[in-house]
Each structure stands twice: as structure tokens, then as C-alpha cells.
N, C-alpha and C positions, 0 to 999 in steps of 0.2 A: 700830764702824769707819762712817765715812758713805760712802754711796754717792754717786759722781760720774760722769759719761757718759766723758769722756776725763780724762788727767794732761798731755795734750798737744792741739797743735792737728793733726788728721789731716792729711795729706800727701794734695792734690788729685791731683799728678801720680804719686805711686807708686800710689794707687789705681787711677789710669785706666788704667796699665800693665798692673797685674795682672788689670782687668777686660777689656782686649784680650786677653791671653795665656790666660787661662784660657776665656774666651769664644770664641777662635779654635780652641783646642785640643778644645772640649767641640763644636763645630759639626764637625770632623774626626772624631771618635769617634764623631759619630751619624752620619755617612757611612760609616765603616769598618763601624759595626755592621751597618746597612741592606745594604750591599753583599756582606757576608759572611754577614751572619745570624749573629754572633756573640752570640745571647739572652743568654749568663749574665753580658755586659759592661754591660747595662742599668744594675746599679748602680753601675757606674763612669762611666757617663755621668752618672746622676743625681748622683754625687759631684762631678763636673766643674761641672753647672750651679750646684751649690749654693755652690760656691767663686767662681762669678761673680758672682753673685747678691750672694753676702756682699761682694765688693770693691764691688759698685755701692755696697752701704748704706755703706762708708767713703767712696765716692767722694762720696755724698748729703750724710755727716756732713762732711766737709771743706767744702761749698757753704754749709751751716747755719752753721760757726762764727760767732761764739762761742754762738749760742742754739740749741743742741743741742735736736733731739726724741727720743723714744722709737722711731718706726717704724725709720727707718735703721740707729740703734745697734743694736736687736734684730736687725735684718736680717745684720749684720754678725757681732755677737756670737756669736748661737747657729749661724748657716750655715756660717761657718769653721771652728766649732769641733766640728760633727758630720759634715762632709763627709767627712772621711779615715774614717770606717768603713763609707761607702758604697763608697769605693775599695778598703778593705779587703775588702770581701765577695765583690767579682770575684777577687782576688788569693789568696783561699781557695780558689775554686772551680778556678783556674787549676791548683795541684798534684794536685788530683784526677784532672785531665784527662792531666796529664803521664805520672802513673803508669799510667793507664791505657792512652795510648798506646803505653808500653814493655812493658807486660804485667808490669809492677813490681809487683803487690799484694804477693807475697811479700816485698819488700825494703819495704814500709810500715810503719812503726811502729803506724799504725790504719788496720782494715780500710777499702777505699773506701767501702763504703756507708755508714760513720758520720764518714769523715773532714770531708767538707764539713759533714754536717749539726752536726758538733761547732763547729766554727770559726765559722759561720755563726750558730750559736745565741748563740754568747759575744759574737760582732760587735753580734747584735740587742740583747742586756742592755747592752752597753756603749752602742750608740746611745741607747739610752731612759733610762738613768742620766745620759747628759749632755744630754739635750735636757730632761728635766724637770728638772735642776738649773740649765740655763740660764734656762729660764723662771721656776723661782723667784728669781734673782736680779734679774730685770728687775722682778718682781711685787712684791717685799719691798726696795723701795729705802733702806729705813732700816737694816735687816741682812740683807747678801745672803751671809751666812757659812754659811747652811742649804745653799742652791744649790750654792756652791762646795765644800763637802763632799762632795756628792753627784755633781758633776763630777769631782772628785778621785778619788772611788770608781770611777766608769765610765772614766775613763782608765786605772785601775789594771787595771781589767777586761781594757783592750784590751791595755795591755801584757802581761800575763799570758799572754793568749791568742795575742797575737802571737810572744812569745817563745817558748813552745811550738810555734807553727806554724813557725818559723824552724829550731827543733831538728830538726822531724818531717822537713823536707825535707832537710836536711844529712843526718841520719841516712840517709834514703832514698838520697841520693847517694852518701853511703859503701858502702851495702850493694848496689846496684846496679853500682856500679865493681867490687865485689870479685866478684860474681858476677851478671854481666850477662845479660839474656835476649837470644833472638836479635833482637827488635825494637829492644833500646836498642844494640846493636852498629849495627844499619842506619840508625837514626836517631841516632847519637852527637852529630852536630853540632848536630843541631835540639833533642834535649832539653835539652842542657847549655847552649845558647842561653837558651833560655826559664828554665830554673831561676836564670840568672844573673840575668835580666830579672827575676825574682821576687825574688831576694835584694836585688836593689838597690831595686825600689818596695818590698817590705817593711819594709826595712832603714830608709827613709827615714821610711817611717809610724809605725815604731817609735821611732826619735831625736824625730821631732816629738812624739808622745806624750809621751815622758819630759821634753822640755821644758816641755810645757804642764802638766804634774803639779808640775814644780818651781816654773813660774809661780804656779797656783793656792797650793800650799804657802806660798809667800811670801805671799798674801795680795792682797787688791783694790789695796792700796796699796805692793804689794811694788816692787822694781826693775825687774824685766820687765815688769811691767803698766804702769810709769811710763814707759818707753821704746819708741817706736813702731818703731823699727829690728827689735826680736826678732821682731814678727808678720810680718814680710816675709822676715827671712833665715831663722828655724827654723820658719816655717810655710808662708807663700806659696811662696818660692823652692824649698823641699822637696816640697813638693804639686806644684808645677808641674812639676820634674824627674822625678816619679814618673809623672804622666800621659803625659809627653813619651817617657820609656821604651817606654812601652806603645801609642805610636803606632809605634814605629820595630819593635819585636817584639811585635807584634798577635798575642794567642792565638788568633786565626783559623786559624792554620796547626795548630795543636795540633787545633781542632775539625773540620777537615776529615779529618784522618786516623784521628779515631774515629767517623766515620759522621754527623758533624753538620754545619750550615752550609752555605755554598754552595762550589761547585766552583771560582769565581772564585780562593779560595784554593788549589786545586791547581793553576791555572797560574801562579801568584806560584812555587810551589815548583820547577816546573819552570824558569822564566826563570832563579831564582836559584841554581837547582841544588843546594838544602838536600838533599835526599833522592833515592833512586833509585827509578825508578819502579816496581818491583816494593813499595815501601813505600806506594804511595799506593793499594794495595787496601785498602777500607774494613774494618774490625771492627764489633763488634756495640756499639752507641751507648751510651755511659755513661750512667748514670741518676741519678749524685749532682748 
């Protein structure tokens, strides 16, 4: 199969819109991270930056059309593909902190000390496979099928781990609801709110990964690859909604209650009346 840059002329306005959306979101996440010292959101910030730069690549390609060069193409192809792996890393770490916050380890399918390590390890493996596959695709322009197969493998790893992650979260919620701890009762509205945000964000990343698997299975000249609309609807839009959700339901609220982060988050709790004053007594910091 012959390799080509695009089967369409990339849309400059569409790319520009997503550069602006992801760029503004990344700046806001950077502010929230520094303001609340929620350091485990650094991978999420990196993912947002990669999305932004990826769409800059598409914008540059639209300017170059029809005489494309490899630089902008590689930017958009590789960074948009692997950015969700960084978003997923912070989502994985959020669940462990929710469980710790409500003293709910007995309800967790996996022990807390292994929970984050397991899922982040799978995430790193997925990222490395997708990144190496993307590199092979642009390196061997005469036959990109090897790179495609590695990318498909990396996406399957991501889907398997994310599917297991969602199942673990659902089982935890079921168990903690049936056998609540004192903290889970006291913080009911808060932990449910963050689990809902986790389901939305994780679900979007999972669906996006499934769509990308179908895309690469169809082949580099398949229907999904030939139509530009799919990259924006099933990747760009989904990932933007994911980063938007964690602006509004920011994990710094959890971080404050487990003894990490800045007490600025505590002021937010009091103003929003999410938690009773007694719940603001810090517990032992989580090490996951």
C-alpha cells in the first residue's frame, strides 16, 4: 500500500479552532495545577499541550497544501495519537485518591499500593507502543503497515487496561455504597461527583481509542482515514470534552482532603458547601 500525507486537504479553520480550544484549556490547567499544587495532574497538562501542538501541525499542513512536508504531518499524526495516554495517566491516579479519601480500600478490587502502579504501567506500555508505531509509519513511507500493527497493539493495550480500570471503579462504587465507611457517608456528594467525572473522562478516552483501533484496522487508505471529519468528531471533540470536565471537577478537591496540595482547595469546598467542616481534617497522605 502506497503511503501519502492526506487523502483530503486539511481544514485550516477546524485546526485553528482546536488549537485555540486546547491551548486555552492547557493554560487554565497549568494555572489550576500551580494554584492548587495538584502535581499528579502534570501528565494531564502534558497531554493537553500535546493536543495543542498536534493541531498546530494540522494547521501548518493546511497552509502548506498541496505541497506537504513531513514536519507538520509528523506533529499532528504522532501527538494527537499519543496525547490521550498522558490524559489517562492522571485519570488512573485519581481513582486511588478517591478510594484513599473515603477510607475505602476494603472495597477496592485492587490494593491501593498496586492500583495506580498497575494502570500507569499499562498506560506507559501503550504509549511506548503507539509512539514507536507512529515513528515507524513516517520512517518507512513505502510500507507503513508495520507501524500500523504496532499502533493497533498499543491501542488494544490501552483499551484493555482502561476497560479493566472502569470495571474496577464500578465495583468500588458498588461495594462502598453497600458497605459505606464513615468518610464515604460524610463525603458522599464529593466522591460521587468525582467518580462521575472519572467515568465521563475515562469513557470518552475509551471510546476514542476503540474508534482509532477501527481506523487503523481498516488500513491507512480506509474510510475513516480518508474523511477528515472523523479526526475532529471522534478524537478532537471527545478529548476536549474530557479536559473540560476536569476543569470543572478538578482533582485538587480530593488532594486537599488526603493531605496534599494547597489549602486554596479547602476554601473552595467551604464556599461551595461540598463537605462539612469536620471532613477537612487531613488524613495521612497517599503514596500511590
